[in-house]
C-alpha positions as CSV (number, residue, x, y, z in Angstrom):
1,M,18.8,-25.4,7.2
2,A,16.8,-23.9,4.3
3,H,16.6,-20.2,3.8
4,Q,13.0,-18.9,4.2
5,E,12.0,-15.6,2.8
6,S,10.3,-13.2,5.2
7,T,6.6,-12.7,4.5
8,E,6.6,-9.6,6.7
9,T,6.0,-6.3,4.9
10,P,7.6,-3.1,5.9
11,P,5.4,-0.6,7.8
12,L,3.6,2.0,5.7
13,P,4.3,5.7,6.1
14,Q,2.0,7.4,8.6
15,S,1.4,10.7,6.9
16,R,-1.3,11.0,4.2
17,E,1.1,12.9,1.9
18,E,3.7,10.1,2.0
19,L,1.0,7.5,1.5
20,L,-0.2,9.3,-1.6
21,V,3.3,9.5,-3.1
22,L,3.8,5.7,-2.4
23,H,0.4,5.0,-3.9
24,A,1.3,6.8,-7.1
25,Q,4.7,5.0,-7.3
26,T,3.0,1.6,-6.6
27,R,0.4,2.2,-9.3
28,R,3.2,2.9,-11.8
29,R,5.0,-0.3,-10.7
30,R,1.7,-2.3,-11.1
31,N,1.0,-0.8,-14.5
32,A,4.5,-1.7,-15.7
33,A,4.4,-5.3,-14.5
34,P,3.0,-8.1,-16.7
35,H,-0.6,-8.9,-15.6
36,S,-0.8,-11.6,-12.9
37,S,3.0,-11.7,-12.5
38,P,4.3,-11.8,-8.9
39,E,5.3,-8.1,-9.2
40,H,1.8,-7.2,-10.4
41,V,0.1,-9.2,-7.6
42,A,2.4,-7.6,-4.9
43,A,1.7,-4.1,-6.2
44,V,-2.1,-4.7,-6.2
45,D,-1.8,-6.0,-2.6
46,L,0.3,-3.0,-1.5
47,I,-2.2,-0.5,-3.2
48,G,-5.0,-2.0,-1.2
49,R,-3.0,-1.7,2.1
50,I,-2.1,1.9,1.2
51,E,-5.7,2.8,0.5
52,V,-6.9,1.3,3.8
53,E,-4.3,3.4,5.6
54,I,-5.3,6.5,3.8
55,A,-9.0,5.9,4.6
56,R,-8.0,5.4,8.3
57,I,-6.2,8.7,8.4
58,E,-9.0,10.5,6.6
59,R,-11.7,9.1,9.0
60,A,-9.6,10.3,12.0
61,M,-9.6,13.8,10.4
62,D,-13.4,14.0,10.2
63,P,-15.2,15.6,13.2
64,P,-17.6,13.3,15.0
65,L,-21.2,13.4,14.0
66,G,-23.6,14.9,16.5
């Protein structure tokens, strides 16, 4: 039976502070990787996921309009 790599990604941290640290680390990884390399593409994808999660947390912090 052939070995298949898992396409599942680990869960992101749930605190804004931890996400911001991970975002900075991932930007450094992206910037160090050759453009369009698998490492670069993976870092760009992770940055997007992190930014969505940060936005979700920040929206929850805003008081409702009204």
